[in-house]
N, C-alpha and C positions, 0 to 999 in steps of 0.2 A: 304197865300200862300208864301213859301220861295223862295227868290231871288239866281237864280245860280249865283255861283261864275265864272263859266266857262263852257265849255262844251268839251267833248272829244269824240272821236269813237273809237271804238275796233277793233285791225286790227285781221287779222286770225292767228297769234302767241300769243293772248291773251293780248299782248300789249294795250296802248290807247296812241293816239296822238288828241292834240286839243289846247285850248286857255285859260288863267287863266287870269281874266278880274280883277283882284285886281290891288294895285299901280303899280305893272310890267307891264301889258297887254302882257302877253309873252305866245308865243307857249312852251306849253309842252309834257312831256312825261312819261306815267306811265308805268314801266318798271317793269318784275318779278323780283324777287332778285333770284337770281339762286345760289347765295352763302349763301343762309340761312342756319345756323348751330344751331341755339336756337330759343325757340317757341316766345321770347320777340323783336327777328329780324322781322322788316317788311317783309310781304310777296311782297311788290312792294316798288321801289324807285320812286321818282318824281324828274326830272330833268327839266331846261329851254333849252330851244333850243341853248344856249352858253353852254351847260355843268355843271352849276350850281345846287347842288342837294339842293332841297329846302323843301325835307319831304319823308315821307314814308306812307306805304298803309298796311292795315290788312285786312286778311279776316275775315267776320263776318257772322253771320245768325241774322234775325229778330228775336226778343222774342215773339212776336204776329203773324205775317205772315208766319215763318219758311223759309222766302225766304235769299238767300245771297245778299250780299254787301261788298263794299269794303269801310272802315272806313280810312280815310286821317288824316293825321297831317302836317301843314304845316309851317315851319318857315324859315324865311331869312331876315338880315338886307331889301332888297329890299320890302317886306311885310309891314314891320312894328315890334313895339318891342313885341308882342305877339304872342304867336302860334294861328293858327288856326285851328279849328276842323271841318271837313266837312265830308260828306257821298257821295260816289259815287253810283248814282241811275239810272234807265230807264228815258230818257228824255220823258215828256208826248207831244204827237202830234210830235216826231221827228221819223225817221226812226228806226227801230232794228238795234241794235250796234251802237245807240247813246248814250251817258250819260252825265247825269247834275252833276257837284261838288255842293253840297248843303251845305250851311253853319250850322253847328250844334253848338249851343251854349253852349251843356254842356258838349260835350269833351268825 
């Protein structure tokens, strides 16, 4: 079973707020990128509560399930020297609207 790197809750505006439990143990926001102008740009931007941008998220669809999810890439000196790839998915046993940030070793 995958260990969650953190948990977030989705607000009515479609953004997410929660905690990332990596080296920084910080409150984070995953915010829709309203200024996206190209496909390669992220659909979401990830920020700490002090405003540091630590990553991005892209809307994806599961190959076998056909269900949508958000693929995250996190990178910041507070996290460590390497990028961390994760998926934002429904958190089992949690209320609807709660999501787990699950490590994806393949990226």
